[in-house]
N, C-alpha and C positions, 0 to 999 in steps of 0.2 A: 683580738689584739693580744700579742704576747705580753706576758707580765714581766716588767723590768725590775730587777732587784738592785738594791743599793750595794755598792761595793765599799768596803772599808779602805782607808788610806793605805797606800803601799808601805808606808813607814810606820805602821802600827806596832805597838810593843809586842814582842814575841811571847813574853811570859804573862801570867794572869795579873790582872790589876785588882788590888784589894780595895777595901773600904777607905784606906788612907787617901786615895786619890779623890774620892767623893767628899771626904771630910775637908780636905784642902780646898776643893772648889767651893763648897758651901761657906767655909770661913772667909774666903776671898770675896764672895758675893755679899756676905753679911757685912764685911768691912766696907765695901763700896756703898752699900745701902746706908750705913751710918754716916759715911762721909758726905754722900749726897744729901742726906737729911740735914746735916749741920750746915752745908752750903745753902740749901733752900731756905732755912730759917734765917741765916745771916743776910742773904740777899733780899729776902722778902721784907725783913725788918728795915734794912738800909733804904730800900726803895720807898717804903711807907714813911720813914722818918724824913727823907728828902722832900717828899710831897707835902708833908705837914709842916715842915720847918721853913718853907719858902716865905721870905719877908715880903710885905706889901710894897716896900719902897725900892725894890730891886729894879735894875735897868732891864731893858728887853734882852740885851745880850746875856746878862746874868741869868735871866729867866730861861732862855734857850739852853744855856750850858747846864743848868740844874735839871731842866726837863730831860736833856739828853742823858745826864747821869742817872736819872730815875729810870729811863728806858733801858739803859745798860744793865742796871740792877734787876729790872723786870726780866730782861732777856736771860741773864744768868740764872734767875730763879726758875725760868721755864726749862733751861738746860738741866738744872739740878732735879727738877721734877721728872724730866724725861729719864735721867740716869736712875732716879729712885724707882720708877716703873720698870726699867730694864733689869735692875737687880732683883726686884720682887718677882718678876716673871721667871727669871732663871732659877731662883730658889724654889719657887712653887713647882716649876717644871721638873726640876731634879728630884724633888720630894715625890712627885708622881711616878717618874720613871724608875727610881731606885727605892721605892717604898718598902720592899721586903727587907732591906738592909737597915732601915731606920725604925726607931721606936714608933709603933703604930699609932698609939693614942696622941703622941705629940705631933706627928706629921699630918694626921688627919685633922687635927685642930688648926694647924698652921696654914694648910693649903687654901681653904676657903677665905681665911682672913687676908692672905696675900693677894688672892684674886679680887677680893672686894677693894682693897687699897689700890691696886693697879687699875682696875676699871674706873674707880671714882676719879683718880687723877687724870685718866686719859680722856674723859668726856669733853672737858673744855677745849682741849686741842682738837679733838675730832670735830666738834661743831664749827670751830673756826676754819679748819681745813675744808670741811664740807661746803661752807658758804663761799669760800674762795673758789672752789672747784665749780660750783653751780653758776656763780656770777661770771666766771671766765668762760664757761660753756655758753651762757646767754650771749655774751659779747661775740664769741666765735660764730655762733649760729646766726647772729645778726650782721655779721661782716664788720663789726666794730673792733678797733685795735685797743686792747687793754681795757681800762675803765674809762669810758667816754667822759663822764662828768669830771673826773680827776684830770684827765688830759686837757680838757677845755680850760680848767682852772689854772693849770700850770703854764699853758702856752698863751692863754688869752684869746684863743680862736676856737670856733666850733669844732667838735671832734668829728673825724671822718667816720662815716658809717655808724651814725648814732642809732641807739636802740629804738625800735618801734614803741608805740604806746603800750601795747600788750606786754612786750618783753620788759619794758621799764617798770611797769606795775608788778609784773611777776618777780623781777629782781627786788623791788621794794618789799614785796610780801615775804619773800624768802629771807631778806635781811632782817625784817622784824621778827620772824619766827625763830630763826637760828641764832640771832643775837640774844633774844630772850632766853633761849635754851642754853646758850653759852654762859650767860650771866648766872643762871640758876646752877649750872654745873660748877662755875667758879665758887659760888657761895657754898655749895655742897662739899667741894674739895677743902675749902677753908674750915668748915665745920668738922669734916672728917679728921683733918690734921690736928685739930684741937680736942678731939674726943678721947674719952677713956679707952675706947676700943682701939684707936690707933696707938695710944701709948702702950697698951698691952702688946700690940704687934711689935712695936719698936723695942720693948723690953725683951721679947722673945728672940728677936733678931740679934740684939746685943749679947744675949747668952750664947746664941749660935756662933757668934764671931769668936768665941773662946772655947766652946765645948759643943761638939756635934753628938747628938744622942744616937749613936749607932748601936745595932744589936750585937750581941757577942759573936754571932756568926759572920759579921761583916769583916772581921780581921783576916779571915781566910777565904772569903767569898770572892768570886770573879765578877767584875762589873760588866764584862762584855756580853754575856747572855742577856742581861736586862736591856742593854743598849741595842742589841740585835732584835729583841722583841719590839722595841719602839720603832725600829726600822721596818720590821715586818708589818706592824700596824699601819704605817704610812703606805707601804707598798700595796697592801690589801685595799686601803681606802682609795688610792689612786686607780686601782684596777676596777673599782666599782663606778668610776666616773664615766660619763659618755664621751670618751676621748675621740672616738671615731667621728661622732657628730661635730665635736669641737674642732677637729682637724680640717673641716671644710669652711673656708672663709664665707662670711655673709650667709650663714645658715639660718639666721633669724630665730634660733631656738630660745635665745634669752628674752625674746619678746612675747613668748607664749604666755597666756593669761595676763597680758598687760592691761586689759580692760576689765579684769575681774573686780567685783565689788568687795572682795575680801581685803581687809586692811592689813592682814598679817604679811610678813615678808615672803618673798617668792620661795616656795618650798624647794625649787630646783637649785637655789643658791646654797642651801644648808650643807650638802655634801662637799662643796668646794670650800666653804668656810671651815669644815671639819678637817679637810686635808691641809689647809693652811695652819691650823693649830698643831696637827700631828707633825708637819714639817718642822715647825718651831721646836717641838719636843725632841725630834731627832737631832736637830742642830745643837740643842743644849746638851744632849747625851754625848755627842761627839766632843763638845768642849770639855766635858768631864773626863773623857778618856784620853784625849790628845792635847788638851791645853790650848792656849792662845797661839802656839806656834804650829798648829796643825795646818796642812795645806788647804786652800779654799776650793771647794767643789763649785766650779763656775755654773754647772748645770743646775744644781740645787739653788744656788744664789739667785739666778735669773728666774727660776721657777717660783721661788718665794716672792720675788718682786712682782711677778705677774699676778700671784694670788693676792698680794696687797692691793694692787690696782683693781682687781676684781672686787674685793671687799669695799674699797672706797667708792667705786662706781655703783655698786648695788645699794649702798647706804644713801648715796646722793640721789639715785633714782627714787628710792623710797621717800626721801624728803620732798622731792618735787611732786610725787603723787599725793603726799599728805597735804601739801600746800594747795593742790588743785581741788581738794575736798573742802576747802574753806567756803562757808556759805556766802552767797550773794556776791561773788566776784564776777567781774565783767567777762563776757565770752572771749574777748581778745586775750585777757590774762590767762584764762583757763586753757586757751589754745596754745599760748606760749609755754605754759607749764607742761602741756601734753607733749609738745615737740621736745622740750628739755628732758622729760622722762624717757622718751624713746631714744634720745641721744645717749643718755647714760646707760640704758640697757644695751645699746650697741657697743658701748665701752666695755660692758660686762662680757659680751660675746668676744670682743677683741682680746680681752685679758685671758679668756679661756683658750682661745686659739694660740696665744703666746705661750701659755703654760704647756699646752700639748706639744708645741714645736720644741720647747726646751726640754721637756721630760723625755722625749723620744731620742734626744741626742746622746751620743756616747759621753761617758764621764770625762770631764776635762778639769784638771786641778792645776792651780798655780802655787808655786812654792811660797 
């Protein structure tokens, strides 16, 4: 298969781009990081205060209103945490791509700390999304609409297409395991945000918001060769993928080794996950070069969405397989989890097909 190279935007700057563009981008992301951190602390505190200050003599209407206010505060806190991760990823990715233009000791110390923070904050949301995905798949495979128990409670009538005993027990097992994992991830995130390690990261980002430690050569260096190197790494990684196989629908390649006793993640997934990370680094490099007003590459956007679906399906399949290894579960439960695992591996295959179809298209950009 011919190797397809990425093309820069047609309205790219004609002259060289110096380290000033990188410094401005890092300062902007650092400012966004600090703003999101302040919003997260304020909303988290407000939500906790609302829950603790609820009087015992309040009416039901007042209780519902205050609960709704607490939910709004919690939702804003989740949005702030998401924005915090977004800024941390962009700072870390830019430090990786343009590291020759930055103080080596400082950037090498910051990158793993930002990766630790982003990963810690992402786990709680990932477990919640994984549970929702798996429960939804169980209902879909059983012919049930939505969440049968909730639908029956809301309408007062039995749900259509209720889960079988095995599927219901499989859902309950997944709910227990992933809810416990989510609770632990939530506690870990709270501990991380109150740790001295996080405060050190926040202090470093605060310094970055005002002063970027560029090397002396950055003033005259051109950013475009470093961004092109990131693009080349992405192109080379995509070329190593089995795109010919992925281009055939229902090839069942994602189901290979599905009955392996090895509990490690599927080794065939790793190259696709790596491409997803490299695509993200390429996108961040383009943001540094062209700013927020750069045209959107629809092909890369959809390819990235397919890789996100690939990651989510692969992790959901791993969760179903882990649940199926639970000792002393009923055969019907194990069967339901096996069907669920196969379903998610088919979703992995579908995501690979979607990526292949989008990657082979000609570049289309929107203004």
